[in-house]
C-alpha angles and dihedrals in degrees: 000000000000125000091247092053091051090047090052091051095050106030106019128248118332096328118173096176123096090213089091088066093069113096117249106256090222092053108102089212096248098109135064112231097242101124123198110270119248111275089222093070110038123175109267112262132217118251095259091054090052089052090050091054093045088054091055101261097165093182090066100039119099091199095048120120112267119260090241092057093046091049092048091051090051099043098034110174091007091063111119099166133291096269093048088051090053091048090053091048090052094047091050089046092238091125127014096226093160096052089100123041146125090299096137115108121237093218125026095153118089093022126136090244092060093044115109095156125132093236104039094248097150093171093061101033096067110019129181090256090066098041096087092051104034127072117236120234103201108027147340137247139202147144117285087346134171135192140171117271093264095046091241092137131021136197129189142146128260124191139191127193095195096253108057118104091230139025115269098239100135136030118266129217144148119271129235089269096047104045122082087224097030129264117359134168112238101202138096113236138137138202101224106172146352136157118221092254090044090237084143128021135168132191132178124208121183110211121191119230091211119075108289107252098232097150095039092055092050095044097046095045091048090052095050123093123228090254093073135062123272118265107246136191091255089058090065125071092256094111099034113132087011091278096164143095126247102214114191118192118195131183128191131175123219114265097259103007114081094189096054108087127180115206123198123184113191120184126190124197103223094179130101095244135054113265141183124241131189115206118191117184105201132204122185148154120240110247106262097151106063098070108054137066123252092036110247121230113276121233115233145215119203139174113252100168137356105304093356121117121189119210121219111192131129093234103033126063111185147105133221119225117194103195128208112266130217114248119264116289137194135182094270120099112267131215120273088238100072125209121250122266119266112250121197123241105228114227130192134188141141125274091231135124118271095227091173094058096041104036108007089250135128121283122229090224138019088243121057140185095272096049095114090058090054094044096050103031116054093196091057095062119103115268111272097022127109133190107262120209124194108214092217104042105016093239121169135179100247107054129037112270089201089067096234137107144106095282126048136178140182110224112208119182117198109188126197097002106193117257130247096039105341109162144211129188131203121191125195133168129207107198142135089228128094124232093260088054098046118037090189088076093070104018110081092192093057090042092056094041091054091050091047090053091053090050091051089051089052088050089053092049097049094035090065089056096049108045113151096017125125116256090252096052090044089055093047092049093048093049091047091054091043088056090052089054095045091049093071112114139179105244123192126184124153105178100202092052093042093049097043099043128225127298094229094050133064111276116261117255111274093239091063092075091067100047105078146344095010094141095052095084094143095061113121110161126173106148146118104258136180109250126207089224123346093220107033096030107020091167134073119265113199101221093040088055091057091059093042089061095063097068090032089059089057091066108014115018091171091063092043091053091047091056093052093043094050095056090059096046119111094252089059108028116066116243089251091058103259116142114221113253108201136314097266087064119355089186095061116116120244126183112279098250098135095096091049091051093047093054094042091052089048091053095042091053091047092049100043102032105022092237120132105196102194093163090061092046094049096044095053092040090060091054092046089059086066091048092050090051090051090055093049093048099041108030102037095060097168096044091239097119090246107126122209096191097177115210096006091177088275102087092146096082111076146045094252138053097258094202090066133063112275114263086219094056118230129083127297111230101205118206090194094047091054092042091052089056091049087051090049090049095052092049091052089048091050093049092047091054091050091051091045089065086070103026120031091206089079093061090077090048090052089054090051092055091045090057092045090052090053092054094045090050090050089053090067080081107046137182118229086187136359092267100046131065121191129183135206086215117089110206095192094052094035091225145098119252137181116250135205115223124202108182106293094353128078138178127200119227103222098209113143101220143120086296088079095044100047093075085070088068092069096081131126130171119203123202116229088236090059093049093047091048092065111048094180092054091044092051092051092047092051091047091057092048092052100037103034103038093144091061094046093050100044106062106003143067112269106276092193092064120077126213138200111344090006090289125165122230125213108187142135091231123064121205095272095051092042092056092047093050092047091050087065097035093054094043111110088209089060125023105341111095126177084253105043140292117332119226091229129032118258084226089082092062090079097019109046118183117230140176128187117214122179092338094314120113118214115195138180116202131166115261117167100198143047119342121272088205130094096204118120092003095310097237091117124062094243123103138061115260126216114235131173115233109180106292094337118091107216132193108208121192110193119175146125111144125146119260118192094210097060091039090054092057092047090052092050090047091057090047090053092048086051089057087063104034099033112178092334091087119055125176131198107255112215098018112251092016096107089231111124123189141163118269095257090058091048087053089051091051090056089049091052092050090052090050087052089066089071106023124091113257126219089281093050095254129130118217091218090063091066095227095305108162092203094052093045102037111022108102090220094054110026098082095051124087135200119209108216130200095245139348139237108270094227107026105028093234114161114252139177121017107017098208101042097135083152102096094355086065083076086090087077089063092049091050093049092048101043109359094110092064094041115119123214115279115266093023124112124255116258127215109277102185090120096037121104108247123220094209099057108128121249101210097187102091108188095202089059091053094046094241122136110291096222111098117225089252128033131164087264101047120130087224115084104243126196119252090256089060098042101065099075092162086076088084109099097168117133089260092058104034 
């Protein structure tokens, strides 16, 4: 492609005005402005391409009918969209569309898997400074990278700005030891788009033109206390005067060939001066040969033609083509005599440790993992070495002159890229085809047209999910789901190999066997898993995964089900039924949310896609029986149905570290631990009733879980001895609290936190049709009501009373307790923030709770932002922090941020209570506002406040950006959103991990369910008596009536539904929720 053609594509015909560089205000920021070229003036083709077109090769014809139109003509009324078709093909194993995806981690260094230290200090054992020179054992990482689903072959992008000391080939951040709030990535990047099959993906990386401030970031963060904000890349001068590159990386798969992937890297110079950029697309094999004896045969990459790399691997058949690029262009008119194209210099080396550089040892090969750094950057070369050129063959000492190895790169140098939006484009293709078989390899026009088609298909897919939404909410929702897709990662952990060490390497220190995960000998994990955050948490976390699967089920229920199924398989779950928590400590205890997630995914798929996957439900239910038994045997030590739980993933809710023995002695009676088990019990009951519709055996199991729920509920009032009865409920405060029990004596810990809200989760509404359908279950239920009335009345809603539609309520909280709890929860002076429900009441800002034990003071005080504690990394506002106060050693626990996961369960709890009470129960929302509303509308108000974290307000600002003018106003930032781990309890500012679209991706669900009725942030509510409400119950439940489960209109129907029909998640009836 000529420079003029590229200029036309990007800036329009012969423009000399810089005005074209300004983004279109109506552009949501999710596309790169490279429009499809006019069909009337195609790029001239070679003779063989003309022959291909004459012979009817539609793949290579720019005038051919689009794949979408051809598919619609073939499928007619069965057409549900191109991406849905691909998902069905993948699920039926007709095409392996998910073989390639964004499965490359963003941080493999400093992980537990790579830690072979004697003391378990993973952060120090494998630091960032070694990652470019040292081979990984258990995975790989890169920027905007992809791999196949077994991590046999990896691709990512490396960059150099001409001044950095190293190539930018992986993301940098401070470690748990270096950050003032723990580990934290110090880069600017965004996940902009991805379909579930990864047929189209887009990623944005912002690369400074000044030297990257590696040392400054470490030094400044290390010097800061926990009382101040983290020092971020935007706090340095790296982006002053807009001296940076916007580097967009796009991937698209051929229309019907999952293994043919087009790659386009587009870089814009945002600075005021011309600048030079090096772009190095990299392809490599993970090192699988340096660990075993005898040494296995290495795969290989070798040059077969200019820019063409052949791949030799027993499991991967493909080639990489690095195509010539047009020279840099800007909006200014260019000379008639155009510059030559930019051709890549092909580089080859081995993905092997540079022992000489790191340890002064002997390398296995003359060419090591960091060879490209040495070849490109003179200052990176070892002292005393020089780059040696052979005048005949161009040999040099750093990369293999024979053009073969296990790592390859195409080195493009774009000099003097014009300022203020000047642009360069690199195109590569990863495909098993040869150029004479795929014209898109050499024809840039076809290449770009194919990519544009995939983007349009992505628009179609997500457009069907977002009808009726504002452009801004549509963009937020799409980026949230894109983050869910990009956060997939290949994760490998084989415990026996990891613990024992490798035959070809020095044995691990003996002490390592006793540090962590020793008892998980059965673990054998080699799967694509959903990560919380591929940099800060590049490992699965069991309870995070449960929440991930809710938004995942909106777009790809098959992948969501796979995640939930895997965690209960025998190579994950321990034989005793425990589900692994996360790699730092697989034995840690997380809340039992797996059953809830399984049933919610089952129902979401049924509602959105009309598919009732009973095999999945039954298979996982059977394994969850083991998990439930593990909880009963291990966490109810006294057999009293009061569950201690320990950490429970919610360690931000008490005065003490609940994973450790109490400094007071005694036993902690946890209101939340017991409530979690009641919640678990009700979800198992609900699943058993669903399965009983098809297999009567499950009716007895449902009765068992009903009885177990009754006994767990009764344990919220417990007896330390036959003559004393103590309760976790405090009538005076109208709230649940933990209590410490010493023998016959107990003391409540009056901390207003999530402890007192979590009992709301344990709520289930049963339809009369369900009860009448199972006479055995009905008989057992009625027996309990008649023969154990004292249990039913004490800690439960009245089971004798019937609610809306003659429904039955199973819940820990009766109406009186529910109203009292909500009075606090919806009080803006306590839990109710402008951006959701705080994890600790604002009351404790002025009224901290404290207890002194053996000269140590333990205190809980409200703190809305980042943690002041160093425990467990400290980047989450969770643990107590030791502070010295004169002679008194104090343990202060300050927290109160907003977490989307716990908010999500509270919202669904209110929706379930609404199923029972309907409009008969109204609560004041907010408390003391004089505005009363039914529970479903209160749930909607919480949803809207959560959406307000991300949405633009009336002034164009997003709360999550924390008031940053650049993030809110700059046209090259303002449309992009980060999805943080948690949020400031007062201001909504994003905190913690910045790319945790794991559970924070739940906002996509909220937007789809209630986004249409969401007002702008920082604007008052308006009367909605005449507005259609998206929480109104739909009492006709087709599964109960035995009719087909598919609704007449779904988001994927071939019929064009109205917006009122499209949002099927509006249904919060018992059948749907």
